[in-house]
Phi, psi and omega in degrees: 000148179300130181303327179303318181290325178296315179297314180298316180297321179297318180293312182294327175295318179298328182274359186270012180241133184296326178292320178292325176296322177294319177300315179298321178298318177295318181288339176295325181289316181189155173299145183222154170266175184299321180298317179295321178293317181297328178300335184257354185252162180256037178211176186264185184300317183295322178292319177299316179302318178300311181295319181294324178299317179295315180294322178292317179296328177282351179061035173259348177231146175238158181231143174221146180277133176223099185065233179272356184258153167253126181257126180259143176212161177290146173261092190302325181296331177296320180287328174295319177297318178298320177301316179295321178297317183294329181298332181292344181263359180272000000 
């Protein structure tokens, strides 16, 4: 299968969960660490780790180490690519 379709499917699958959409909404406001994200979510650390792994693998979120924390932020170019993909269907 064409690699483009695999990448697109991975991204759309990552976006198909309401908890991950809420995480993206929080990251749209500002980069956050896990503690900040957990303060806004109704689940624990292991569930957050699961969701972040999916978002990171889909490359819609990026992570950077800052001291003892990992700071998560949106990977804007991924969303620009998705916008371009969606335009082909209009």
